[in-house]
C-alpha positions as CSV (number, residue, x, y, z in Angstrom):
1,X,-5.6,61.2,20.6
2,X,-5.7,57.5,20.5
3,X,-4.7,56.9,17.0
4,X,-1.3,59.0,17.0
5,X,2.0,57.7,18.7
6,X,5.6,59.4,18.5
7,X,7.4,55.8,18.8
8,X,7.0,53.6,16.6
9,X,8.0,49.7,16.3
10,X,8.5,47.4,13.4
11,X,8.5,43.5,14.2
12,X,10.5,41.2,11.8
13,X,10.6,37.7,11.6
14,X,9.6,35.6,15.1
15,X,8.2,39.2,16.6
16,X,4.6,39.9,15.8
17,X,3.5,41.8,18.6
18,X,4.3,43.6,21.7
19,X,4.2,42.2,25.5
20,X,3.3,44.5,27.8
21,X,1.9,47.1,25.4
22,X,-1.5,48.5,27.1
23,X,-3.3,48.2,23.6
24,X,-6.0,51.6,23.0
25,X,-6.6,50.5,19.1
26,X,-5.4,49.3,16.5
27,X,-5.6,51.2,13.1
28,X,-4.6,50.3,9.0
29,X,-4.2,53.7,7.3
30,X,-5.2,54.0,3.7
31,X,-1.8,56.1,2.5
32,X,-1.0,57.1,-1.0
33,X,0.8,54.0,-1.5
34,X,-1.9,51.7,-0.4
35,X,-2.1,49.8,3.1
36,X,0.3,48.8,5.5
37,X,1.7,45.0,5.8
38,X,-1.2,44.6,9.1
39,X,-3.0,46.4,11.7
40,X,-1.3,49.3,13.2
41,X,-1.0,48.2,17.1
42,X,-1.7,51.6,19.3
43,X,-1.2,52.1,22.7
44,X,1.0,52.9,26.2
45,X,3.8,51.0,26.9
46,X,5.8,52.7,30.3
47,X,3.8,55.6,30.1
48,X,5.3,56.3,26.2
49,X,2.5,56.2,23.1
50,X,3.6,53.3,21.3
51,X,2.6,52.0,17.6
52,X,3.9,48.3,16.7
53,X,3.7,47.4,12.8
54,X,4.5,43.5,12.0
55,X,6.8,44.4,8.7
56,X,5.7,40.5,7.7
57,X,2.0,40.9,9.0
58,X,1.0,38.5,11.7
59,X,1.4,35.3,10.5
60,X,4.4,36.1,8.1
61,X,2.4,36.5,5.1
62,X,4.5,38.9,3.0
63,X,7.9,37.9,1.4
64,X,10.6,40.6,2.0
65,X,10.3,41.5,-1.6
66,X,6.5,41.8,-1.1
67,X,6.5,43.9,2.0
68,X,4.7,47.2,1.3
69,X,7.9,48.9,2.8
70,X,6.4,52.6,1.6
71,X,2.9,52.2,3.0
72,X,4.5,50.9,6.1
73,X,6.4,54.0,6.6
74,X,3.9,56.3,5.2
75,X,1.7,54.9,7.3
76,X,3.5,55.4,10.7
77,X,4.5,58.6,10.0
78,X,0.7,59.5,9.2
79,X,0.0,58.1,12.7
80,X,2.8,61.0,14.2
81,X,5.8,58.7,14.6
82,X,8.8,60.2,15.1
83,X,11.2,57.8,15.8
84,X,11.4,53.8,14.4
85,X,12.9,51.1,16.5
86,X,12.9,47.8,14.4
87,X,13.9,44.6,14.5
88,X,15.5,41.9,11.5
89,X,16.4,38.0,12.0
90,X,20.0,38.1,10.3
91,X,22.8,35.6,9.7
92,X,26.2,36.2,10.5
93,X,28.8,36.5,8.2
94,X,31.6,36.6,11.2
95,X,32.5,34.1,13.6
96,X,32.2,36.4,17.1
97,X,28.8,37.3,15.8
98,X,26.5,33.8,17.1
99,X,23.2,32.7,16.8
100,X,21.0,34.3,19.6
101,X,23.2,37.7,19.8
102,X,22.6,40.8,18.6
103,X,23.9,43.5,16.4
104,X,23.3,47.4,16.1
105,X,24.0,48.1,12.4
106,X,25.7,51.6,11.0
107,X,26.0,50.8,7.4
108,X,24.5,49.0,4.7
109,X,25.6,47.3,1.5
110,X,22.6,46.9,-1.1
111,X,21.8,43.6,-2.7
112,X,18.3,43.5,-3.5
113,X,17.6,43.4,-7.5
114,X,15.4,46.4,-7.7
115,X,12.0,45.3,-7.9
116,X,11.0,46.5,-4.5
117,X,9.7,50.1,-5.1
118,X,11.9,52.4,-2.7
119,X,11.0,55.6,-3.1
120,X,8.6,58.5,-2.5
121,X,10.1,60.6,-4.9
122,X,8.8,59.7,-8.5
123,X,6.4,61.1,-11.3
124,X,7.8,64.5,-11.6
125,X,9.5,65.0,-8.2
126,X,12.8,64.6,-8.1
127,X,14.5,64.6,-4.4
128,X,17.9,63.0,-3.3
129,X,18.0,62.4,0.1
130,X,21.2,62.4,2.6
131,X,22.0,58.4,2.9
132,X,25.3,58.6,4.0
133,X,24.8,57.2,7.3
134,X,21.4,55.3,6.9
135,X,20.9,54.8,11.1
136,X,20.1,57.4,13.5
137,X,23.5,57.6,15.8
138,X,20.9,59.3,19.2
139,X,19.2,56.0,19.0
140,X,22.1,53.8,18.7
141,X,23.4,55.1,21.8
142,X,19.9,54.7,23.4
143,X,19.8,51.1,22.9
144,X,23.4,50.6,23.7
145,X,22.4,52.3,27.0
146,X,19.8,49.8,27.3
147,X,21.5,46.6,26.0
148,X,23.6,47.1,28.7
149,X,20.7,46.5,31.1
150,X,19.8,43.2,29.8
151,X,21.3,40.1,31.4
152,X,22.8,37.7,29.0
153,X,22.6,40.3,26.3
154,X,25.3,40.1,24.0
155,X,25.3,43.4,21.5
156,X,27.6,43.9,18.6
157,X,27.9,47.6,17.5
158,X,28.9,49.3,14.4
159,X,28.5,46.4,12.1
160,X,27.7,46.6,8.1
161,X,24.5,44.9,7.0
162,X,23.5,43.0,3.8
163,X,20.5,43.3,2.7
164,X,20.0,40.4,-0.1
165,X,16.6,40.2,-2.6
166,X,15.7,36.8,-1.1
167,X,13.5,35.1,-0.4
168,X,16.1,31.8,-0.8
169,X,19.6,32.2,1.3
170,X,22.9,32.9,-0.1
171,X,24.8,30.2,-1.7
172,X,28.3,29.7,-0.6
173,X,29.5,31.7,-2.5
174,X,27.3,34.3,-2.1
175,X,27.9,34.1,1.2
176,X,32.3,34.1,0.7
177,X,31.8,37.5,-1.2
178,X,29.3,39.5,1.0
179,X,32.2,38.6,4.1
180,X,34.8,39.5,1.6
181,X,33.1,43.4,0.8
182,X,32.8,43.9,4.6
183,X,29.9,42.6,5.6
184,X,29.2,41.2,8.8
185,X,25.2,40.1,9.0
186,X,22.8,39.9,6.2
187,X,19.2,40.4,5.8
188,X,16.3,40.8,3.4
189,X,14.4,44.0,4.8
190,X,16.7,46.8,5.9
191,X,16.1,48.1,2.1
192,X,14.2,50.2,1.1
193,X,12.8,50.6,4.6
194,X,15.5,52.6,6.0
195,X,15.7,54.7,3.2
196,X,11.9,55.3,3.1
197,X,12.1,56.3,6.8
198,X,14.8,58.5,5.7
199,X,12.9,60.2,3.0
200,X,9.9,60.7,5.5
201,X,12.1,62.6,7.8
202,X,11.7,59.7,10.9
203,X,14.8,58.5,12.7
204,X,15.1,54.9,12.3
205,X,17.4,52.4,13.8
206,X,17.7,48.9,13.3
207,X,18.4,46.0,15.9
208,X,19.4,43.2,14.1
209,X,18.5,39.8,16.0
210,X,21.0,36.6,14.7
211,X,20.0,33.1,13.7
212,X,22.3,31.1,12.2
213,X,26.0,31.7,10.1
214,X,24.6,32.1,6.5
215,X,26.7,29.9,4.5
216,X,30.0,30.7,4.2
217,X,31.3,28.0,6.7
218,X,32.3,25.2,4.6
219,X,32.3,22.4,6.7
220,X,28.7,23.0,8.2
221,X,25.5,22.8,6.8
222,X,24.1,26.1,5.4
223,X,21.6,27.9,6.7
224,X,18.1,26.8,6.6
225,X,14.6,27.4,7.9
226,X,14.6,24.9,10.4
227,X,17.6,26.1,11.6
228,X,16.4,30.0,11.8
229,X,12.9,29.0,13.9
230,X,15.1,27.4,16.3
231,X,16.5,30.8,16.9
232,X,13.1,33.0,16.6
233,X,11.7,32.0,19.8
234,X,14.7,33.0,22.0
235,X,15.4,36.2,20.4
236,X,11.9,37.6,20.7
237,X,12.3,36.8,24.3
238,X,15.5,38.9,24.3
239,X,13.5,41.7,21.9
240,X,10.9,42.1,24.6
241,X,13.5,42.4,27.4
242,X,15.5,44.7,25.3
243,X,12.5,47.0,24.6
244,X,11.3,46.8,28.0
245,X,14.6,49.1,28.7
246,X,14.3,51.1,26.1
247,X,10.8,52.6,25.2
248,X,10.9,54.6,28.4
249,X,14.2,56.1,27.1
250,X,12.3,57.5,23.5
251,X,10.4,59.9,22.2
252,X,11.9,62.7,24.1
253,X,14.0,65.5,22.3
254,X,13.7,67.0,18.4
255,X,13.8,65.3,15.5
256,X,17.2,66.2,14.0
257,X,15.7,65.3,10.4
258,X,13.0,67.2,10.4
259,X,13.1,69.9,7.4
260,X,15.6,68.1,5.7
261,X,14.0,67.1,2.5
262,X,12.5,70.5,2.2
263,X,16.7,71.3,0.7
264,X,16.9,67.9,-1.4
265,X,14.2,68.6,-3.6
266,X,15.5,69.3,-7.3
267,X,13.0,69.6,-9.4
268,X,11.6,73.1,-10.4
269,X,8.5,74.1,-8.7
270,X,6.9,74.9,-12.0
271,X,7.6,71.3,-13.0
272,X,6.4,69.6,-10.3
273,X,3.9,67.0,-10.9
274,X,0.7,68.3,-9.1
275,X,-1.0,64.3,-8.5
276,X,2.3,63.5,-7.0
277,X,2.6,66.7,-5.0
278,X,-1.0,66.0,-3.2
279,X,0.4,62.2,-2.7
280,X,3.6,63.9,-1.3
281,X,1.4,66.0,0.9
282,X,0.4,63.4,3.2
283,X,3.7,62.2,4.0
284,X,5.6,65.5,4.2
285,X,2.7,68.4,4.7
286,X,4.6,71.8,3.8
287,X,7.4,70.5,2.3
288,X,6.9,71.1,-1.1
């Protein structure tokens, strides 16, 4: 089918398209949670069917707090996506993670403010999804293999990403706090995206692209938009090279999350809201 793909790529700041994708169609699925942030571009890349979505919309029209995360993940799921690779610009909280380095996070610290819709399970259907390990280990292994084939790409693995609300950058005190609680990098978009992917039973891995040192270096200028933009183009080019090696490795094997939500439902069958179940049937058919 032209309107289906097993591999989903979510582009972050600076990555608004997928060079080399042989485009077949663009679709904007209407989900029970609204429309995604942009049309989803579907096509073939290195023999694999891929769906590409710009998280903030082409032209960057959504702030982190405004991104329709639920619609984005639901739209990808409705198109048949079974794996998601997401890109994000990040600030570095560690000296060794320099601008233009790439980072593979393994854990998340949530510093958002609770204003983003962050679950599909509400209105009379309660589910507690497992989220102890928010990223997919198999995808992380494939990213490491692909990165090793890209000349000059430095990848830091097994790091902790702090997700802040934004859209303003950190104060110096906040930046020092994030370092003190174990953060290695900071962004504004991994949540609720990673959590929603888990609820939708889609293995998910974020690849982070460092643009700055946030605000923790007291004798250096704090992060500015101009500073970030200066590194975005270089990072986008590195991301394209990485995807050229990574996409051929994706789309194989069974989905380890398939069926995981069925055992996480808490609400008694007779108490589940029928209207909410209709919405969830689009996301997780046969689960409830």
